[in-house]
C-alpha positions in Angstrom: 51.2 62.5 118.5 53.6 60.9 116.0 53.9 58.6 113.0 54.8 55.0 112.2 56.2 54.9 108.7 57.2 52.2 106.3 60.0 52.7 103.8 62.0 50.7 101.3 65.5 50.7 99.7 64.8 50.3 95.9 68.2 48.6 95.6 67.3 45.8 98.1 64.1 44.1 97.1 61.8 42.3 99.6 62.9 44.5 102.6 60.7 47.0 104.5 61.8 49.5 107.2 59.3 50.1 110.1 60.2 53.3 112.0 58.7 56.1 114.1 59.0 59.9 114.1 57.5 62.7 116.1 57.5 64.8 112.9 56.3 63.2 109.6 57.5 60.3 107.6 58.3 62.5 104.6 60.6 64.7 106.7 62.2 61.7 108.4 63.0 59.9 105.1 64.4 63.0 103.4 67.0 63.2 106.2 68.8 60.1 104.8 71.7 60.4 102.4 70.6 57.2 100.5 69.0 58.2 97.2 67.4 54.8 97.0 65.5 55.2 100.3 61.8 55.8 99.6 58.8 56.4 101.9 55.9 54.1 101.2 53.2 54.3 104.0 52.6 56.5 107.0 50.3 56.0 109.9 49.6 59.4 111.7 48.3 58.8 115.2 45.8 61.4 116.2 46.1 61.1 120.0 48.8 61.5 122.6 50.6 58.2 122.7 54.0 56.8 123.4 55.1 56.4 119.7 58.3 54.5 120.6 56.3 51.9 122.5 54.0 51.4 119.4 57.1 51.1 117.2 58.5 48.5 119.7 55.2 46.5 119.6 55.1 46.7 115.8 58.6 45.3 115.5 57.7 42.5 118.0 54.5 41.5 116.0 56.3 41.6 112.6 59.2 39.6 114.0 56.8 36.7 114.8 56.1 36.2 111.1 59.1 37.7 109.2 62.9 37.7 109.7 64.4 40.9 111.3 67.6 42.1 109.8 70.6 42.9 112.0 73.1 45.7 111.7 76.2 44.4 110.0 78.6 46.4 112.3 76.7 46.7 115.6 75.2 43.2 115.5 71.9 44.5 117.0 68.4 44.3 115.5 67.7 47.0 112.9 64.3 48.5 111.9 64.4 46.4 108.6 62.4 43.2 108.0 62.4 40.7 105.2 58.9 41.3 104.0 56.9 43.4 101.5 55.3 46.7 102.5 51.7 45.3 102.1 52.6 42.5 104.5 53.9 44.9 107.1 50.8 47.1 106.6 48.4 44.3 107.5 50.2 43.6 110.8 50.5 47.2 111.9 46.9 48.0 111.0 45.7 45.0 113.1 47.9 46.1 116.0 46.5 49.7 115.9 42.9 48.3 115.6 43.4 46.0 118.7 44.8 48.9 120.7 41.9 51.2 119.7 44.2 53.8 118.3 42.8 56.4 115.9 45.0 57.1 112.9 45.1 58.4 109.4 46.9 56.5 106.7 49.0 58.1 103.9 50.2 56.0 101.0 53.2 57.4 99.1 53.4 54.7 96.4 51.0 54.3 93.5 48.8 51.3 93.4 48.9 51.2 89.5 52.1 53.0 88.7 52.5 54.7 85.3 55.9 55.7 83.9 56.8 59.4 84.2 56.9 61.5 81.1 60.7 61.5 81.0 60.7 57.7 81.1 58.3 57.6 78.1 60.6 60.0 76.2 63.5 57.6 76.8 61.4 54.7 75.5 60.4 56.6 72.4 64.0 57.6 71.7 65.0 53.9 71.9 62.1 52.8 69.7 62.4 55.5 67.0 59.6 57.7 68.3 56.9 55.2 67.3 53.5 55.2 69.0 53.5 53.0 72.1 50.3 51.6 73.4 49.7 51.4 77.1 49.6 47.7 77.0 53.2 47.6 75.8 54.5 50.3 78.2 55.5 47.8 81.0 57.2 45.5 78.5 59.2 48.4 76.9 60.2 49.8 80.3 61.7 46.4 81.2 63.6 46.3 78.0 65.0 49.8 78.7 66.0 48.7 82.2 67.9 45.8 80.7 69.8 48.2 78.3 70.6 50.5 81.2 71.8 47.7 83.4 74.1 46.3 80.7 75.6 49.8 80.3 76.1 50.1 84.0 77.7 46.7 84.3 80.1 47.5 81.4 81.1 50.7 83.2 81.5 48.9 86.5 83.7 46.3 84.9 86.0 49.1 83.6 86.1 50.6 87.1 87.1 47.3 88.7 89.9 46.9 86.1 91.2 50.4 86.7 91.0 49.8 90.5 93.3 46.8 90.1 95.7 49.1 88.2 95.9 51.4 91.2 93.7 54.2 89.9 92.8 56.2 93.1 89.3 57.4 91.8 88.5 53.9 90.5 89.5 52.4 93.9 87.1 54.8 95.7 84.2 53.8 93.4 85.0 50.1 93.6 85.1 50.5 97.4 81.5 51.8 97.2 80.4 48.8 95.0 81.9 46.2 97.4 80.5 48.0 100.5 77.0 48.0 99.1 77.1 44.8 97.0 76.5 46.6 93.7 77.7 44.8 90.5 79.6 42.4 92.7 79.4 40.4 95.9 79.1 42.3 99.2 82.6 42.5 100.8 83.0 45.3 103.4 86.6 44.2 104.2 87.7 44.5 100.5 85.8 47.8 100.3 87.8 49.1 103.3 91.1 48.1 101.8 90.3 49.8 98.5 89.1 52.9 100.3 92.4 53.2 102.3 94.4 52.9 99.1 92.3 55.6 97.4 92.3 57.9 100.4 96.1 57.9 101.0 96.6 58.6 97.3 94.6 61.8 97.7 91.3 61.0 96.1 88.4 62.9 97.7 85.7 60.3 97.0 88.0 57.5 98.4 88.6 59.7 101.5 84.8 60.0 101.9 84.3 56.3 101.5 87.0 55.6 104.2 85.5 58.2 106.6 82.0 56.8 106.2 83.1 53.2 106.7 85.2 54.0 109.8 82.4 56.2 111.2 79.7 53.4 110.9 82.0 50.4 111.4 81.6 48.8 108.0 84.3 46.2 107.5 86.0 47.3 110.7 85.2 48.3 114.4 83.5 51.7 114.8 86.0 54.5 115.0 84.1 57.8 114.9 87.2 59.9 115.6 89.1 58.6 112.5 85.9 58.5 110.5 85.4 62.3 111.1 89.0 63.0 110.3 88.8 61.5 106.8 85.4 63.0 106.2 86.9 66.5 107.0 89.9 65.8 104.8 87.5 64.7 102.0 85.3 67.8 102.4 88.4 70.1 102.3 89.2 68.4 99.0 85.8 69.6 97.7 84.0 66.3 97.9 80.2 67.1 98.0 79.2 63.8 99.6 81.6 64.4 102.5 80.2 67.9 103.1 76.7 66.6 103.1 77.6 63.8 105.5 79.3 66.2 107.9 76.2 68.5 107.9 74.0 65.5 108.6 76.2 64.3 111.5 76.2 67.7 113.0 72.5 68.0 112.7 71.9 64.6 114.2 74.2 65.2 117.1 72.4 68.4 117.9 69.0 66.7 117.7 70.2 63.8 119.8 71.6 66.0 122.6 68.3 68.0 122.5 66.3 64.8 122.7 68.4 63.5 125.6 68.2 66.7 127.6 64.4 66.9 127.2 63.9 63.2 128.1 66.1 63.6 131.2 64.2 66.7 132.3 60.8 64.9 131.9 62.1 61.7 133.6 63.3 63.8 136.6 59.8 65.4 136.7 58.2 62.0 137.1 57.1 61.2 133.5 57.1 57.3 133.4 57.5 57.1 129.6 60.5 59.4 129.7 62.0 57.3 132.6 61.6 54.2 130.4 63.3 56.0 127.4 66.1 57.3 129.6 66.8 53.8 130.8 67.1 52.6 127.2 69.4 55.5 126.3 71.8 54.8 129.0 71.8 51.0 128.3 72.4 51.5 124.5 75.1 54.2 124.8 73.9 55.7 121.6 73.3 59.3 122.6 75.5 59.4 125.7 78.2 57.2 127.2 76.9 53.8 128.2 76.0 53.6 131.9 74.3 50.3 133.0 74.1 51.6 136.6 72.0 54.6 135.6 70.0 52.5 133.2 69.0 50.1 136.0 68.2 53.1 138.2 65.8 54.6 135.7 64.3 51.2 134.8 63.6 50.6 138.5 62.0 54.1 138.8 59.9 53.3 135.7 58.7 49.9 137.1 57.8 51.4 140.5 55.9 54.3 139.0 54.2 52.1 136.5 52.8 49.8 139.2 51.5 52.9 141.1 49.9 54.2 137.9 48.2 50.9 137.2 46.8 50.7 140.8 
């Protein structure tokens, strides 16, 4: 039992993530540090299935019609596709139907969204508390968004100017903008350069930015050791983002090792799905040190046992 979930990044329009989890999509998406990451749809499978295999086949089917996005640093296919959620839903639902899988669908977005109360209060404030009919709500929200964006752009402009004048905090913030393509063009190398300047001048946020970029290999090769060093320095300086990131890394490492040990135990006990998973783990080098020889060994075991199982 597990779930296939669809998520979006509200800052990057026209992109959908297709992932899998043995828990629930809601738990999985709350584990990310990105505040713009939102769960949209979840398919909960009601029988004992290899959820990773279903995810693989979902990626394969969606790739036939839509472009798959690659990791900037690792240069490998990601779980993100250049398509809308509804387009991905159609493909996944057809796949599950053809495989005769029983599932329940949860939708986390609203089909006809209405603005929250606090959003309406903001609108009323800008429009002198006058009565606003529902027909004008969408129009007014767009106008508020334009006002908000203009303010943000003006603030960002001041930050870029201060960064040029060697203000350490501004350099850290500008690094974030360049790294994520916010208010300017995406430029990870420039982001890394600004983060280094900010970090060596003692700014906690700049140290966090540098640590995160080194750890994930954004604008540079992956260097987890140096990345962790700067994250720890930043956390010691009281930076909340760094503390949160370190907790997340620790939690992920513990989960990864637990998953690896369980998978290895199952594979040694003859579970063919676990043998296939273990082969991929050794090939990727994500949870343990890459070992192509062991990967080939478990892939061969999987193929042999699979052919026996089919007979």
